[in-house]
N, C-alpha and C positions, 0 to 999 in steps of 0.2 A: 284642354284638360284631358281629352282622350289620348293625345300624344304622350302626355306625362304618365298616364296610367299604363299605356303600352310599354313605355320605356321602363317603368318600375316593375311591370310584370316580367319583362325580359330579364331584368337585373335579378329579380327573385328566382326565376327559373335557372339562370346561369349560376347563381350562388348555390342553389340547391343541388344542381348537377356537380358543381365543384366539391361540395361537401360530401356527396355520395362517393365521388372518385377518391377523395382524400381518405375517407373511412375505409374504402376498399384497399387502398395502398397500405394503410396502417395495419389492417388485419393480415394482409399478405406478408408484410415485413415481420410482424409478430410471429406468424407461423414459421417463417424462415429462421427467425432467431431461436424459436423453440426447438426446431429440428437441429440447428447447429449446436445448441447447448446439449441436447440428447446425444448427438454424435461425439461431442467433446467428452461427455461422461463415459460413453462406451469406449472411446480410445484411451482414456485415463485408466479405466479398469483393465483393458487389454495390456497397457503398458505395465501396470503393477503386476499382472499375472506373468508377463514375460520376464520382469525383473526377478520375481521369485523363482521362476524356472531357470533363469540364468545362474542365480546363486546356487541352486540345487545341482546344476550341471557342473559347476566349477569347484566342487569340493575336492580337497587334496586326495582323498582316498579314491574317488572316481577317476581323477586325472592320472593317478599312478596306475590304477587298474587298466585303463585304456592304453597307457604308455607301454605297459608290459604285454598286454594281449595283442594289440593291433600294430604297434611299432616295434615289437620285440626288443624293447629297451630293458636294461637291467641296472641295478645299483652299482655305482662306481666303487671299486675297491682298490687298494694299493697294488694288488696283483695285476690288474688290467689297466692301470693308469700309466700313460706314457707322457713323459715330460719333454718338451721341445726347448732346446737351449739356443741362445743367440750364437751365430757362428763366431768362432774365436774365443768362446768362453772355456776356460779349462774344465776338465771333467770333475775335478774336486769341488768346484764351485756350483756345479749343476745340482738342482734339487733331486734327491733320491739316488744320487751317484754314490758308488762304493769308493771310499778313500784308499 
């Protein structure tokens, strides 16, 4: 009878230790999940902010302003347009050519 009691006592202690270990792992995993969800929210917010900033940076007026200021680009006019014709094409057929 004493052997049976000792075996049952060891089984109860092992079961209790396993239960404590399982609860600890569960809490640890829940904490990791909570951190991951918070990081995902933070990254989503950052992504949305960057999308708004990207749209603001890509407005046509801003692009044109930078093209003029930094790249010294200017609007194409017929006076500065040069047409390149395929070799062998008569001058009368070339766009912009005088007949």
